[in-house]
Residue, then its C-alpha position, 0 to 999 in steps of 0.5 A: m282726341d281720337l286721331s282716326v277722325f281725320g281719316v289719315e295716318v298721323t305720324d307726328l304733332a306740331y304747333d310750330a309750322r317750322a317744326v312740321t314733318p310729313g304726316a304731322l297733325f298741326f295745331c293752330i294756336p292763337g297767340k298774343t303776337a301771332d296766330g297759328h291759323d296764319f301759318a297753316a298753309e306753310a304747315v301743309d306745304r311742309g307735309a301736315v296732313a290735318l289741322v286742329v283749328e278754331r275756325r275753318l280754313d276754306d282755302l286748305d284742302v286737308p281734314q280740319l277739326i274745329v274745337p273751342s280752344v286749340r290749346a285745350a285740345m293739344g295737351p290731352a291729344a299729345a298725352d294720348f299720341f305719345g302713349r301717356p308716358s306719365d302713367t309709367l314715369e314716376i313724376a315728382a313735381v314742384t309748384g309755387t312762386n319761389g323755390k321750385t328749382t331748388t326743390a326739384f334739384l333736391l328731389h332729383a338728387i334723392l331719386e338718384a341716390a335711391g336708384r330711381r334713374p331720374a330725369l330733371l326738368t327745370n328752367i335752368r337744367r334739363v337732363v334726359g337719359g343722363e344727358e344734358r338737353r337745351i333748356g326752354l320754357n320752364t313748363p314746355e308746350a304740351i307737345d314738347l313736354q309729352r315728347l320729352l317724357r316719352e324720350m325719358l322712358e325710352s332712354g331708361d329714365r324711370s322717374c322725373a323731378m320737374e317744375a310745374t308752373s301755374i301759367g303752364g297749367a292754365q295754358g294746358r301745357l300740363a294737361g294729360t300729365r300725372f304727378r305721383v306727388l306734387v309739392f307746393t312751396n309757397l305763393t307770393q306776388d308774381h305773374l299778376d300780369f297773367h293771372g290778374t289777382m292773387e286769388a286767380y293765381f292760387d286757383a291756378k296752383r290749386a287746379l294742378f293738384d287735380q292731376a296729383d296722386a299725392a299733395v305735399v304742402n308747405v304750411d309755413d306759407a299762408w296760402g299753403k295752409r289754405l291749400a292743405s285745408e282744401l286738399p283731403g289727405a294733403i301732407a303738411f311740411s314746415g321749414g322746422d321739420e327734422l330733415g335727417a341730414e346736414l343741409r349744405l344749402r344756406g337760408r331758412f327758405n332752403r330748409e323749407n325747400a329741403a323739407g318739401a323734398v323730404a316729404a315728397a320722397r317719403v310719399l314715394g317710399i324712398d329709404p331714409a338713407a337715400i334721402r339723407q345721401g341725396l340731400e347731402s350731395v347737393a352743395g348748391v344750385p346754379g344761380r340760387f344763392e350761388s357764391v362767386e369767389a375770386g379771392q376777394p375779402f367780401s361775399v358775393i352772392v348771385d340769386y334768382a330772387h325776382t319777387p318781393d318775398s324771394l328778395d326779402n328771404v335772400l337779403r335776410a339770409a345774406r345779412e348773416l354772411g358777414p359783419g359789414r354792409l349789405t349791398v343789393v343790385f337788382g331790378a324788375g322784368g319788363d312786360r310783367d307784373r308791375e305791382k311788385r316793382p315798388l314792393m321790391g324797392r321797399i324790401a331793398v330799403e328795409r333789408a339792405d344798407r345800399a341798393i342799386v336798381t338796374t336793368d333786368n330783362p326789360r323786354s319791350e319796356d324802357p329800362q329807365a322807366i322800370a328802374e324808376e318804378v322800382a326805386a320810387g325816388r328812394l334808391e340809386i339807379v344805374v341802368d347799365r347792369r354791368a356798371a351797376i355790378e362794377r359800382a357795387l363791387a368797387d365799393a365793397g370792403a372786407g366783411d361786406v356782402v354784395v347780392i346780385a339778384g334777379k337773373g340767377a343762372d340766366t345767361e342772356m338778357e332780353i332787351g327790345g326783342q333781342f337776347v343779349p349775352f349776360d350772366d351775372r356770375v360771369v360778369a361779377r367774376e370778371v369784375l372781381t379778377s380785374g382787381v376791384g374791391s377794397t381790403e379796408p375794414p367795413k365802413s360805418e353802416g349805411a354811410g352815404f348810401a340811399g336806403a341805409g337801414s339795419g336790415e332788421 
């Protein structure tokens, strides 16, 4: 977008009227619950000198550019306004349903070991110029993203490991961003409330590769095989690939994540010694198969698993941690893909000896109703998440494994529009230090519990 068309000097960009500074160009984005056009007057009062709109606002005497989609216009305009920072910044991005965060963490460690001075942009951690930043949307809005990328360059960063989401791409948040390499981890059922079908979900992922100089694709995944066949020059990887390092992260799914990071690092020309050093420096990723230790004689794992496939992978890996019973505490988010709820319940029945269905970010929905959709009459329900964790840990014996899934490193739970402090790791540690948990030998497998099974 040529900002000279407004005939005024534009000194900043904004899409939130509260963030407008004098001289800003304000983008009036229509949303699900609010329309930016309704806040245009406030933006002008705060100093906005021009507007990008989808319909003319006759009561406002400032230059207005009418476009078919304000969202579609905002990404390229932001990239141009901030000097197209991704043309200079070496961006290694990761897309896929599961594994994005862990793969980005591994890439960040490799880039750091290689002296590439990397930033990090994930849904649980942001690092710019070596300093922690407040987290927000997994993929920030276009203006926020381009501003962050510019700040990375100005603070001395020369590369960035980041997540690239399908929703962010479909909404134009990633428009104008160049990826030096883009990793595809997998595609499993999620976000169908937004995309509608798996085919549309795949298309949204596929479109991101139009912005990538190089594609690195997991061909252990069926959708990945298809993607690799559609992308000339795509570099395939598999969880069985030689890593050239001793991976400290557990589970086959983490071998796939690591293999993707290694393949991307090779595309970037990083020395094998730096790749090995980077991989071996990562002992864990917050909220991703993270162990909670308080001296208890059983294992407690907190993980972000919130899809059928990720829950399946985590429970398979957890089964290997101890000889006793495997218990899982999990739920499903409200106002999101409802089709996956009974699928997750079925996975829990098949993989765990005991499953407790509980609340997980119900948002505007009734937590009890969500839990019943997940349980489908087969599983125990304890709506209060803390009580569910307490019950699982209180019944755990020596050699058992308890998995608390769904929230990972999240520190809040969204209930009825309110954000309530809740961190599974903190709660589990509090419960464990209160003295719950048995030192008895493991009970007979599945005794007295709904959803008992061998896990195989």
